[in-house]
PQR file of N, CA, C, O and H, with PARSE charges and radii, in Angstrom:
ATOM      1  N   MET A   1      88.035 110.885 -22.418 -0.4000 1.5000
ATOM      2  CA  MET A   1      88.079 109.578 -22.549 -0.0000 2.0000
ATOM      3  C   MET A   1      89.334 109.125 -23.343  0.5500 1.7000
ATOM      4  O   MET A   1      90.226 109.937 -23.097 -0.5500 1.4000
ATOM      5  N   ASN A   2      89.668 108.390 -23.994 -0.4000 1.5000
ATOM      6  CA  ASN A   2      91.162 107.844 -24.549 -0.0000 2.0000
ATOM      7  C   ASN A   2      91.772 107.246 -23.331  0.5500 1.7000
ATOM      8  O   ASN A   2      92.668 107.836 -22.727 -0.5500 1.4000
ATOM      9  H   ASN A   2      88.943 107.730 -24.195  0.4000 1.0000
ATOM     10  N   TYR A   3      91.262 105.971 -22.916 -0.4000 1.5000
ATOM     11  CA  TYR A   3      91.644 105.502 -21.873 -0.0000 2.0000
ATOM     12  C   TYR A   3      92.685 104.461 -22.528  0.5500 1.7000
ATOM     13  O   TYR A   3      93.742 104.114 -21.999 -0.5500 1.4000
ATOM     14  H   TYR A   3      90.534 105.492 -23.406  0.4000 1.0000
ATOM     15  N   LEU A   4      92.192 104.022 -23.787 -0.4000 1.5000
ATOM     16  CA  LEU A   4      93.011 102.974 -24.648 -0.0000 2.0000
ATOM     17  C   LEU A   4      93.867 103.238 -25.575  0.5500 1.7000
ATOM     18  O   LEU A   4      93.725 104.225 -26.296 -0.5500 1.4000
ATOM     19  H   LEU A   4      91.334 104.304 -24.216  0.4000 1.0000
ATOM     20  N   LYS A   5      94.993 102.305 -25.709 -0.4000 1.5000
ATOM     21  CA  LYS A   5      95.854 102.766 -27.177 -0.0000 2.0000
ATOM     22  C   LYS A   5      95.524 101.669 -28.161  0.5500 1.7000
ATOM     23  O   LYS A   5      95.494 100.545 -27.658 -0.5500 1.4000
ATOM     24  H   LYS A   5      95.108 101.503 -25.123  0.4000 1.0000
ATOM     25  N   PHE A   6      95.338 101.728 -29.100 -0.4000 1.5000
ATOM     26  CA  PHE A   6      95.227 100.785 -30.300 -0.0000 2.0000
ATOM     27  C   PHE A   6      96.449 100.616 -31.032  0.5500 1.7000
ATOM     28  O   PHE A   6      96.610 101.439 -31.933 -0.5500 1.4000
ATOM     29  H   PHE A   6      95.362 102.640 -29.508  0.4000 1.0000
ATOM     30  N   ILE A   7      97.378  99.732 -30.870 -0.4000 1.5000
ATOM     31  CA  ILE A   7      98.588  99.684 -31.784 -0.0000 2.0000
ATOM     32  C   ILE A   7      98.434  98.462 -32.798  0.5500 1.7000
ATOM     33  O   ILE A   7      98.283  97.277 -32.498 -0.5500 1.4000
ATOM     34  H   ILE A   7      97.247  99.064 -30.138  0.4000 1.0000
ATOM     35  N   LYS A   8      98.521  99.134 -34.301 -0.4000 1.5000
ATOM     36  CA  LYS A   8      98.381  98.103 -35.136 -0.0000 2.0000
ATOM     37  C   LYS A   8      99.645  97.123 -35.258  0.5500 1.7000
ATOM     38  O   LYS A   8     100.768  97.604 -35.109 -0.5500 1.4000
ATOM     39  H   LYS A   8      98.643 100.097 -34.545  0.4000 1.0000
ATOM     40  N   TYR A   9      99.471  95.665 -35.545 -0.4000 1.5000
ATOM     41  CA  TYR A   9     100.386  94.768 -35.367 -0.0000 2.0000
ATOM     42  C   TYR A   9     100.414  94.306 -36.918  0.5500 1.7000
ATOM     43  O   TYR A   9     101.442  94.146 -37.576 -0.5500 1.4000
ATOM     44  H   TYR A   9      98.559  95.274 -35.667  0.4000 1.0000
ATOM     45  N   SER A  10      99.197  94.137 -37.339 -0.4000 1.5000
ATOM     46  CA  SER A  10      99.379  93.864 -38.689 -0.0000 2.0000
ATOM     47  C   SER A  10      98.026  94.412 -39.559  0.5500 1.7000
ATOM     48  O   SER A  10      97.312  95.327 -39.149 -0.5500 1.4000
ATOM     49  H   SER A  10      98.362  94.266 -36.805  0.4000 1.0000
ATOM     50  N   ASN A  11      97.851  93.839 -40.568 -0.4000 1.5000
ATOM     51  CA  ASN A  11      96.658  94.558 -41.462 -0.0000 2.0000
ATOM     52  C   ASN A  11      95.317  93.986 -40.750  0.5500 1.7000
ATOM     53  O   ASN A  11      94.237  94.563 -40.875 -0.5500 1.4000
ATOM     54  H   ASN A  11      98.431  93.096 -40.902  0.4000 1.0000
ATOM     55  N   LYS A  12      95.465  92.931 -40.078 -0.4000 1.5000
ATOM     56  CA  LYS A  12      94.340  92.071 -39.574 -0.0000 2.0000
ATOM     57  C   LYS A  12      94.457  91.952 -37.883  0.5500 1.7000
ATOM     58  O   LYS A  12      93.814  91.091 -37.282 -0.5500 1.4000
ATOM     59  H   LYS A  12      96.342  92.462 -39.977  0.4000 1.0000
ATOM     60  N   LEU A  13      95.358  92.921 -37.173 -0.4000 1.5000
ATOM     61  CA  LEU A  13      95.459  92.934 -35.965 -0.0000 2.0000
ATOM     62  C   LEU A  13      95.934  94.146 -34.971  0.5500 1.7000
ATOM     63  O   LEU A  13      97.081  94.589 -35.032 -0.5500 1.4000
ATOM     64  H   LEU A  13      95.880  93.621 -37.661  0.4000 1.0000
ATOM     65  N   TYR A  14      95.052  94.599 -34.139 -0.4000 1.5000
ATOM     66  CA  TYR A  14      95.595  95.701 -33.287 -0.0000 2.0000
ATOM     67  C   TYR A  14      95.892  95.223 -32.000  0.5500 1.7000
ATOM     68  O   TYR A  14      95.236  94.184 -31.914 -0.5500 1.4000
ATOM     69  H   TYR A  14      94.120  94.239 -34.089  0.4000 1.0000
ATOM     70  N   ASN A  15      96.324  95.339 -31.263 -0.4000 1.5000
ATOM     71  CA  ASN A  15      96.829  95.045 -30.003 -0.0000 2.0000
ATOM     72  C   ASN A  15      96.103  96.158 -29.096  0.5500 1.7000
ATOM     73  O   ASN A  15      95.903  97.228 -29.670 -0.5500 1.4000
ATOM     74  H   ASN A  15      96.856  96.183 -31.333  0.4000 1.0000
ATOM     75  N   ILE A  16      95.617  96.038 -27.555 -0.4000 1.5000
ATOM     76  CA  ILE A  16      94.627  97.170 -26.898 -0.0000 2.0000
ATOM     77  C   ILE A  16      95.670  97.094 -25.912  0.5500 1.7000
ATOM     78  O   ILE A  16      96.049  96.028 -25.428 -0.5500 1.4000
ATOM     79  H   ILE A  16      95.780  95.169 -27.088  0.4000 1.0000
ATOM     80  N   TYR A  17      96.195  98.372 -25.574 -0.4000 1.5000
ATOM     81  CA  TYR A  17      96.795  98.546 -24.200 -0.0000 2.0000
ATOM     82  C   TYR A  17      96.202  99.833 -23.369  0.5500 1.7000
ATOM     83  O   TYR A  17      95.639 100.782 -23.915 -0.5500 1.4000
ATOM     84  H   TYR A  17      95.887  99.238 -25.967  0.4000 1.0000
ATOM     85  N   ASN A  18      96.444  99.693 -21.814 -0.4000 1.5000
ATOM     86  CA  ASN A  18      96.093 100.967 -21.482 -0.0000 2.0000
ATOM     87  C   ASN A  18      96.656 101.712 -20.856  0.5500 1.7000
ATOM     88  O   ASN A  18      97.857 101.541 -21.065 -0.5500 1.4000
ATOM     89  H   ASN A  18      96.901  98.922 -21.370  0.4000 1.0000
ATOM     90  N   LYS A  19      96.434 102.744 -19.938 -0.4000 1.5000
ATOM     91  CA  LYS A  19      97.262 103.847 -20.073 -0.0000 2.0000
ATOM     92  C   LYS A  19      98.572 103.396 -19.451  0.5500 1.7000
ATOM     93  O   LYS A  19      99.576 104.101 -19.555 -0.5500 1.4000
ATOM     94  H   LYS A  19      95.458 102.883 -19.768  0.4000 1.0000
ATOM     95  N   LYS A  20      98.587 102.088 -18.723 -0.4000 1.5000
ATOM     96  CA  LYS A  20      99.838 101.354 -17.662 -0.0000 2.0000
ATOM     97  C   LYS A  20     100.746 100.694 -18.793  0.5500 1.7000
ATOM     98  O   LYS A  20     101.833 100.205 -18.488 -0.5500 1.4000
ATOM     99  H   LYS A  20      97.771 101.515 -18.638  0.4000 1.0000
ATOM    100  N   GLU A  21     100.256 100.689 -20.168 -0.4000 1.5000
ATOM    101  CA  GLU A  21     101.092  99.839 -21.206 -0.0000 2.0000
ATOM    102  C   GLU A  21     100.941  98.550 -20.972  0.5500 1.7000
ATOM    103  O   GLU A  21     101.881  97.818 -21.282 -0.5500 1.4000
ATOM    104  H   GLU A  21      99.372 101.086 -20.416  0.4000 1.0000
ATOM    105  N   ILE A  22      99.564  97.881 -20.291 -0.4000 1.5000
ATOM    106  CA  ILE A  22      99.411  96.572 -20.210 -0.0000 2.0000
ATOM    107  C   ILE A  22      98.508  96.012 -21.327  0.5500 1.7000
ATOM    108  O   ILE A  22      97.405  96.497 -21.579 -0.5500 1.4000
ATOM    109  H   ILE A  22      98.801  98.476 -20.040  0.4000 1.0000
ATOM    110  N   ILE A  23      99.057  94.933 -22.001 -0.4000 1.5000
ATOM    111  CA  ILE A  23      98.000  94.713 -22.866 -0.0000 2.0000
ATOM    112  C   ILE A  23      96.861  94.054 -22.471  0.5500 1.7000
ATOM    113  O   ILE A  23      97.017  93.106 -21.702 -0.5500 1.4000
ATOM    114  H   ILE A  23      99.953  94.539 -21.796  0.4000 1.0000
ATOM    115  N   LEU A  24      95.514  94.405 -22.899 -0.4000 1.5000
ATOM    116  CA  LEU A  24      94.222  94.136 -22.374 -0.0000 2.0000
ATOM    117  C   LEU A  24      93.670  92.927 -23.517  0.5500 1.7000
ATOM    118  O   LEU A  24      92.858  92.067 -23.177 -0.5500 1.4000
ATOM    119  H   LEU A  24      95.388  95.175 -23.524  0.4000 1.0000
ATOM    120  N   GLY A  25      94.060  92.984 -24.470 -0.4000 1.5000
ATOM    121  CA  GLY A  25      93.425  92.214 -25.766 -0.0000 2.0000
ATOM    122  C   GLY A  25      93.702  92.661 -26.961  0.5500 1.7000
ATOM    123  O   GLY A  25      94.752  93.282 -27.127 -0.5500 1.4000
ATOM    124  H   GLY A  25      94.720  93.683 -24.746  0.4000 1.0000
ATOM    125  N   SER A  26      92.726  92.411 -28.142 -0.4000 1.5000
ATOM    126  CA  SER A  26      93.054  92.570 -29.618 -0.0000 2.0000
ATOM    127  C   SER A  26      91.762  92.833 -30.279  0.5500 1.7000
ATOM    128  O   SER A  26      90.712  92.392 -29.812 -0.5500 1.4000
ATOM    129  H   SER A  26      91.873  91.906 -28.008  0.4000 1.0000
ATOM    130  N   LEU A  27      91.808  93.456 -31.224 -0.4000 1.5000
ATOM    131  CA  LEU A  27      91.018  93.620 -32.209 -0.0000 2.0000
ATOM    132  C   LEU A  27      91.437  92.849 -33.510  0.5500 1.7000
ATOM    133  O   LEU A  27      92.460  93.275 -34.046 -0.5500 1.4000
ATOM    134  H   LEU A  27      92.661  93.814 -31.603  0.4000 1.0000
ATOM    135  N   GLU A  28      90.794  91.754 -34.119 -0.4000 1.5000
ATOM    136  CA  GLU A  28      90.943  90.838 -35.066 -0.0000 2.0000
ATOM    137  C   GLU A  28      89.948  90.808 -36.113  0.5500 1.7000
ATOM    138  O   GLU A  28      88.754  90.981 -35.872 -0.5500 1.4000
ATOM    139  H   GLU A  28      89.964  91.408 -33.683  0.4000 1.0000
ATOM    140  N   PHE A  29      90.398  90.597 -37.240 -0.4000 1.5000
ATOM    141  CA  PHE A  29      89.779  90.814 -38.136 -0.0000 2.0000
ATOM    142  C   PHE A  29      89.584  89.252 -38.667  0.5500 1.7000
ATOM    143  O   PHE A  29      90.463  88.652 -39.286 -0.5500 1.4000
ATOM    144  H   PHE A  29      91.369  90.457 -37.435  0.4000 1.0000
ATOM    145  N   LEU A  30      88.417  88.748 -38.357 -0.4000 1.5000
ATOM    146  CA  LEU A  30      88.451  87.409 -38.644 -0.0000 2.0000
ATOM    147  C   LEU A  30      86.981  87.115 -39.486  0.5500 1.7000
ATOM    148  O   LEU A  30      86.079  87.911 -39.744 -0.5500 1.4000
ATOM    149  H   LEU A  30      87.704  89.236 -37.854  0.4000 1.0000
ATOM    150  N   LYS A  31      87.123  85.371 -39.873 -0.4000 1.5000
ATOM    151  CA  LYS A  31      85.684  85.054 -40.616 -0.0000 2.0000
ATOM    152  C   LYS A  31      84.659  84.670 -39.418  0.5500 1.7000
ATOM    153  O   LYS A  31      84.817  83.743 -38.623 -0.5500 1.4000
ATOM    154  H   LYS A  31      87.856  84.724 -39.663  0.4000 1.0000
ATOM    155  N   VAL A  32      83.658  85.512 -39.458 -0.4000 1.5000
ATOM    156  CA  VAL A  32      82.470  85.269 -38.364 -0.0000 2.0000
ATOM    157  C   VAL A  32      81.220  84.855 -39.471  0.5500 1.7000
ATOM    158  O   VAL A  32      80.633  85.616 -40.240 -0.5500 1.4000
ATOM    159  H   VAL A  32      83.530  86.265 -40.104  0.4000 1.0000
ATOM    160  N   GLY A  33      81.066  83.694 -39.318 -0.4000 1.5000
ATOM    161  CA  GLY A  33      79.878  83.175 -40.345 -0.0000 2.0000
ATOM    162  C   GLY A  33      80.179  83.306 -41.667  0.5500 1.7000
ATOM    163  O   GLY A  33      81.238  82.807 -42.048 -0.5500 1.4000
ATOM    164  H   GLY A  33      81.543  83.076 -38.693  0.4000 1.0000
ATOM    165  N   ARG A  34      79.401  83.933 -42.541 -0.4000 1.5000
ATOM    166  CA  ARG A  34      79.667  83.971 -43.925 -0.0000 2.0000
ATOM    167  C   ARG A  34      80.953  85.345 -44.032  0.5500 1.7000
ATOM    168  O   ARG A  34      81.697  85.354 -45.013 -0.5500 1.4000
ATOM    169  H   ARG A  34      78.540  84.338 -42.233  0.4000 1.0000
ATOM    170  N   TYR A  35      81.068  86.258 -43.116 -0.4000 1.5000
ATOM    171  CA  TYR A  35      81.348  87.314 -43.580 -0.0000 2.0000
ATOM    172  C   TYR A  35      82.946  87.696 -42.767  0.5500 1.7000
ATOM    173  O   TYR A  35      83.196  87.019 -41.770 -0.5500 1.4000
ATOM    174  H   TYR A  35      80.464  86.250 -42.319  0.4000 1.0000
ATOM    175  N   ASN A  36      83.715  88.480 -43.087 -0.4000 1.5000
ATOM    176  CA  ASN A  36      84.847  89.018 -42.412 -0.0000 2.0000
ATOM    177  C   ASN A  36      84.293  90.137 -41.516  0.5500 1.7000
ATOM    178  O   ASN A  36      83.422  90.904 -41.926 -0.5500 1.4000
ATOM    179  H   ASN A  36      83.512  89.029 -43.898  0.4000 1.0000
ATOM    180  N   SER A  37      84.896  90.224 -40.102 -0.4000 1.5000
ATOM    181  CA  SER A  37      84.600  91.237 -39.291 -0.0000 2.0000
ATOM    182  C   SER A  37      85.720  91.639 -38.411  0.5500 1.7000
ATOM    183  O   SER A  37      86.792  91.036 -38.382 -0.5500 1.4000
ATOM    184  H   SER A  37      85.603  89.601 -39.768  0.4000 1.0000
ATOM    185  N   TRP A  38      85.480  92.519 -37.803 -0.4000 1.5000
ATOM    186  CA  TRP A  38      86.484  92.839 -36.638 -0.0000 2.0000
ATOM    187  C   TRP A  38      86.033  92.537 -35.498  0.5500 1.7000
ATOM    188  O   TRP A  38      85.005  93.145 -35.200 -0.5500 1.4000
ATOM    189  H   TRP A  38      84.608  93.009 -37.827  0.4000 1.0000
ATOM    190  N   VAL A  39      86.626  91.441 -34.346 -0.4000 1.5000
ATOM    191  CA  VAL A  39      86.140  91.283 -33.265 -0.0000 2.0000
ATOM    192  C   VAL A  39      87.333  91.682 -31.964  0.5500 1.7000
ATOM    193  O   VAL A  39      88.538  91.936 -31.947 -0.5500 1.4000
ATOM    194  H   VAL A  39      87.461  90.947 -34.588  0.4000 1.0000
ATOM    195  N   LEU A  40      86.389  91.587 -31.077 -0.4000 1.5000
ATOM    196  CA  LEU A  40      87.686  91.763 -29.948 -0.0000 2.0000
ATOM    197  C   LEU A  40      87.642  90.640 -29.042  0.5500 1.7000
ATOM    198  O   LEU A  40      86.646  90.132 -28.528 -0.5500 1.4000
ATOM    199  H   LEU A  40      85.410  91.381 -31.090  0.4000 1.0000
ATOM    200  N   SER A  41      88.827  90.328 -28.917 -0.4000 1.5000
ATOM    201  CA  SER A  41      89.206  89.280 -28.023 -0.0000 2.0000
ATOM    202  C   SER A  41      90.395  89.822 -26.816  0.5500 1.7000
ATOM    203  O   SER A  41      91.475  90.388 -26.985 -0.5500 1.4000
ATOM    204  H   SER A  41      89.636  90.741 -29.334  0.4000 1.0000
ATOM    205  N   LEU A  42      89.626  89.346 -25.437 -0.4000 1.5000
ATOM    206  CA  LEU A  42      90.283  89.894 -24.359 -0.0000 2.0000
ATOM    207  C   LEU A  42      91.208  88.828 -23.592  0.5500 1.7000
ATOM    208  O   LEU A  42      91.111  87.633 -23.869 -0.5500 1.4000
ATOM    209  H   LEU A  42      88.748  88.887 -25.300  0.4000 1.0000
ATOM    210  N   LYS A  43      91.979  89.227 -22.758 -0.4000 1.5000
ATOM    211  CA  LYS A  43      93.199  88.394 -22.052 -0.0000 2.0000
ATOM    212  C   LYS A  43      92.659  88.035 -20.998  0.5500 1.7000
ATOM    213  O   LYS A  43      91.708  88.768 -20.726 -0.5500 1.4000
ATOM    214  H   LYS A  43      92.057  90.198 -22.533  0.4000 1.0000
ATOM    215  N   ASN A  44      92.882  86.989 -20.048 -0.4000 1.5000
ATOM    216  CA  ASN A  44      92.008  86.598 -18.945 -0.0000 2.0000
ATOM    217  C   ASN A  44      92.038  87.370 -17.874  0.5500 1.7000
ATOM    218  O   ASN A  44      93.072  88.033 -17.798 -0.5500 1.4000
ATOM    219  H   ASN A  44      93.654  86.393 -20.269  0.4000 1.0000
ATOM    220  N   ASP A  45      91.208  87.539 -16.939 -0.4000 1.5000
ATOM    221  CA  ASP A  45      90.911  88.575 -16.080 -0.0000 2.0000
ATOM    222  C   ASP A  45      91.252  90.097 -16.317  0.5500 1.7000
ATOM    223  O   ASP A  45      91.895  90.863 -15.598 -0.5500 1.4000
ATOM    224  H   ASP A  45      90.368  87.000 -17.000  0.4000 1.0000
ATOM    225  N   CYS A  46      90.497  90.365 -17.808 -0.4000 1.5000
ATOM    226  CA  CYS A  46      90.477  91.685 -18.491 -0.0000 2.0000
ATOM    227  C   CYS A  46      88.969  91.948 -18.249  0.5500 1.7000
ATOM    228  O   CYS A  46      87.987  91.257 -18.519 -0.5500 1.4000
ATOM    229  H   CYS A  46      89.975  89.743 -18.392  0.4000 1.0000
ATOM    230  N   TYR A  47      89.100  93.278 -17.599 -0.4000 1.5000
ATOM    231  CA  TYR A  47      87.478  93.954 -17.744 -0.0000 2.0000
ATOM    232  C   TYR A  47      87.717  95.301 -18.163  0.5500 1.7000
ATOM    233  O   TYR A  47      88.731  95.994 -18.076 -0.5500 1.4000
ATOM    234  H   TYR A  47      89.897  93.840 -17.380  0.4000 1.0000
ATOM    235  N   LEU A  48      86.361  95.581 -18.728 -0.4000 1.5000
ATOM    236  CA  LEU A  48      86.532  96.923 -19.544 -0.0000 2.0000
ATOM    237  C   LEU A  48      85.188  97.856 -18.829  0.5500 1.7000
ATOM    238  O   LEU A  48      84.114  97.316 -18.567 -0.5500 1.4000
ATOM    239  H   LEU A  48      85.538  95.018 -18.799  0.4000 1.0000
ATOM    240  N   SER A  49      85.403  99.016 -18.630 -0.4000 1.5000
ATOM    241  CA  SER A  49      84.161 100.083 -17.902 -0.0000 2.0000
ATOM    242  C   SER A  49      83.218 100.285 -19.359  0.5500 1.7000
ATOM    243  O   SER A  49      83.610  99.847 -20.440 -0.5500 1.4000
ATOM    244  H   SER A  49      86.276  99.455 -18.843  0.4000 1.0000
ATOM    245  N   ALA A  50      82.390 100.754 -19.246 -0.4000 1.5000
ATOM    246  CA  ALA A  50      81.386 101.402 -20.174 -0.0000 2.0000
ATOM    247  C   ALA A  50      82.310 102.287 -21.011  0.5500 1.7000
ATOM    248  O   ALA A  50      82.496 101.967 -22.185 -0.5500 1.4000
ATOM    249  H   ALA A  50      82.071 101.110 -18.367  0.4000 1.0000
ATOM    250  N   SER A  51      82.781 103.147 -20.613 -0.4000 1.5000
ATOM    251  CA  SER A  51      83.631 104.265 -21.328 -0.0000 2.0000
ATOM    252  C   SER A  51      84.728 103.756 -22.205  0.5500 1.7000
ATOM    253  O   SER A  51      84.964 104.349 -23.259 -0.5500 1.4000
ATOM    254  H   SER A  51      82.631 103.407 -19.659  0.4000 1.0000
ATOM    255  N   CYS A  52      85.587 102.447 -21.767 -0.4000 1.5000
ATOM    256  CA  CYS A  52      85.966 101.729 -22.547 -0.0000 2.0000
ATOM    257  C   CYS A  52      85.788 100.889 -23.677  0.5500 1.7000
ATOM    258  O   CYS A  52      86.584 100.676 -24.591 -0.5500 1.4000
ATOM    259  H   CYS A  52      85.396 101.965 -20.912  0.4000 1.0000
ATOM    260  N   ILE A  53      84.294 100.297 -23.451 -0.4000 1.5000
ATOM    261  CA  ILE A  53      83.591  99.769 -24.376 -0.0000 2.0000
ATOM    262  C   ILE A  53      83.290 100.674 -25.475  0.5500 1.7000
ATOM    263  O   ILE A  53      83.491 100.255 -26.615 -0.5500 1.4000
ATOM    264  H   ILE A  53      83.647 100.470 -22.709  0.4000 1.0000
ATOM    265  N   ASP A  54      82.743 102.101 -25.272 -0.4000 1.5000
ATOM    266  CA  ASP A  54      82.789 102.795 -26.267 -0.0000 2.0000
ATOM    267  C   ASP A  54      83.738 103.215 -26.995  0.5500 1.7000
ATOM    268  O   ASP A  54      83.650 103.519 -28.184 -0.5500 1.4000
ATOM    269  H   ASP A  54      82.580 102.442 -24.346  0.4000 1.0000
ATOM    270  N   GLU A  55      84.744 103.256 -26.279 -0.4000 1.5000
ATOM    271  CA  GLU A  55      86.087 103.303 -27.203 -0.0000 2.0000
ATOM    272  C   GLU A  55      86.380 102.231 -28.279  0.5500 1.7000
ATOM    273  O   GLU A  55      86.574 102.389 -29.484 -0.5500 1.4000
ATOM    274  H   GLU A  55      84.816 103.009 -25.313  0.4000 1.0000
ATOM    275  N   VAL A  56      86.361 101.028 -27.490 -0.4000 1.5000
ATOM    276  CA  VAL A  56      86.306  99.740 -28.417 -0.0000 2.0000
ATOM    277  C   VAL A  56      85.585  99.699 -29.616  0.5500 1.7000
ATOM    278  O   VAL A  56      86.073  99.429 -30.713 -0.5500 1.4000
ATOM    279  H   VAL A  56      86.204 100.900 -26.510  0.4000 1.0000
ATOM    280  N   ARG A  57      84.055 100.056 -29.319 -0.4000 1.5000
ATOM    281  CA  ARG A  57      83.030 100.232 -30.383 -0.0000 2.0000
ATOM    282  C   ARG A  57      83.407 101.090 -31.236  0.5500 1.7000
ATOM    283  O   ARG A  57      83.137 100.769 -32.393 -0.5500 1.4000
ATOM    284  H   ARG A  57      83.658 100.275 -28.427  0.4000 1.0000
ATOM    285  N   ALA A  58      84.023 102.236 -31.082 -0.4000 1.5000
ATOM    286  CA  ALA A  58      84.346 103.455 -31.944 -0.0000 2.0000
ATOM    287  C   ALA A  58      85.421 103.026 -32.934  0.5500 1.7000
ATOM    288  O   ALA A  58      85.294 103.372 -34.109 -0.5500 1.4000
ATOM    289  H   ALA A  58      84.242 102.496 -30.142  0.4000 1.0000
ATOM    290  N   LYS A  59      86.608 102.204 -32.503 -0.4000 1.5000
ATOM    291  CA  LYS A  59      87.306 101.745 -33.134 -0.0000 2.0000
ATOM    292  C   LYS A  59      87.128 100.761 -34.273  0.5500 1.7000
ATOM    293  O   LYS A  59      87.817 100.802 -35.292 -0.5500 1.4000
ATOM    294  H   LYS A  59      86.712 101.923 -31.549  0.4000 1.0000
ATOM    295  N   ILE A  60      85.976  99.696 -34.006 -0.4000 1.5000
ATOM    296  CA  ILE A  60      85.386  98.704 -34.727 -0.0000 2.0000
ATOM    297  C   ILE A  60      84.669  99.688 -35.760  0.5500 1.7000
ATOM    298  O   ILE A  60      85.172  99.510 -36.869 -0.5500 1.4000
ATOM    299  H   ILE A  60      85.416  99.662 -33.178  0.4000 1.0000
ATOM    300  N   ARG A  61      83.994 100.348 -35.779 -0.4000 1.5000
ATOM    301  CA  ARG A  61      83.393 101.006 -36.192 -0.0000 2.0000
ATOM    302  C   ARG A  61      84.059 101.707 -37.300  0.5500 1.7000
ATOM    303  O   ARG A  61      83.695 101.534 -38.463 -0.5500 1.4000
ATOM    304  H   ARG A  61      83.585 100.493 -34.878  0.4000 1.0000
ATOM    305  N   GLU A  62      85.198 102.632 -36.920 -0.4000 1.5000
ATOM    306  CA  GLU A  62      86.349 103.148 -38.028 -0.0000 2.0000
ATOM    307  C   GLU A  62      87.171 102.025 -38.518  0.5500 1.7000
ATOM    308  O   GLU A  62      87.589 102.333 -39.634 -0.5500 1.4000
ATOM    309  H   GLU A  62      85.494 102.772 -35.975  0.4000 1.0000
ATOM    310  N   LEU A  63      87.585 100.845 -38.163 -0.4000 1.5000
ATOM    311  CA  LEU A  63      88.111  99.893 -39.109 -0.0000 2.0000
ATOM    312  C   LEU A  63      87.305  99.191 -39.914  0.5500 1.7000
ATOM    313  O   LEU A  63      87.822  98.557 -40.834 -0.5500 1.4000
ATOM    314  H   LEU A  63      87.246 100.594 -37.256  0.4000 1.0000
ATOM    315  N   ASN A  64      85.888  99.167 -39.725 -0.4000 1.5000
ATOM    316  CA  ASN A  64      84.944  98.570 -40.626 -0.0000 2.0000
ATOM    317  C   ASN A  64      84.516  99.336 -41.873  0.5500 1.7000
ATOM    318  O   ASN A  64      84.096  98.887 -42.939 -0.5500 1.4000
ATOM    319  H   ASN A  64      85.467  99.682 -38.978  0.4000 1.0000
ATOM    320  N   ARG A  65      84.736 100.697 -41.460 -0.4000 1.5000
ATOM    321  CA  ARG A  65      84.475 101.820 -42.611 -0.0000 2.0000
ATOM    322  C   ARG A  65      85.667 101.583 -43.718  0.5500 1.7000
ATOM    323  O   ARG A  65      85.462 101.653 -44.930 -0.5500 1.4000
ATOM    324  H   ARG A  65      85.077 101.062 -40.594  0.4000 1.0000
ATOM    325  N   GLU A  66      86.974 101.287 -43.111 -0.4000 1.5000
ATOM    326  CA  GLU A  66      87.859 101.272 -43.978 -0.0000 2.0000
ATOM    327  C   GLU A  66      88.073 100.219 -44.542  0.5500 1.7000
ATOM    328  O   GLU A  66      88.892 100.358 -45.450 -0.5500 1.4000
ATOM    329  H   GLU A  66      87.140 101.231 -42.126  0.4000 1.0000
ATOM    330  N   GLU A  67      87.623  98.985 -44.391 -0.4000 1.5000
ATOM    331  CA  GLU A  67      87.576  97.865 -44.933 -0.0000 2.0000
ATOM    332  C   GLU A  67      86.371  97.730 -46.112  0.5500 1.7000
ATOM    333  O   GLU A  67      86.358  96.838 -46.960 -0.5500 1.4000
ATOM    334  H   GLU A  67      86.957  98.872 -43.653  0.4000 1.0000
ATOM    335  N   ARG A  68      85.483  98.675 -46.002 -0.4000 1.5000
ATOM    336  CA  ARG A  68      84.826  98.743 -47.261 -0.0000 2.0000
ATOM    337  C   ARG A  68      85.233  99.303 -48.586  0.5500 1.7000
ATOM    338  O   ARG A  68      84.467  99.236 -49.547 -0.5500 1.4000
ATOM    339  H   ARG A  68      85.493  99.400 -45.313  0.4000 1.0000
TER
END
C-alpha cells in the first residue's frame, strides 16, 4: 500500500501527492453542514484506485480522531 503521500500544509490542509510527486488533491478541514469535517478535494483529471481510496479513508479517520 502507501501509494500516496500526505504533506501537511497547515493545521487545516494536507496536500496529496502520488509516487511521482504530482499533486492529486487535498484533504481540507471545512464546515460541512453544522459540523467541521475533513473532506477530499481532487484536481481535474484525477482518478483514484480502490487501494488509493482506502488510503484516503484511513487518513481522514486518523485526522478525525486527532480533532476530538
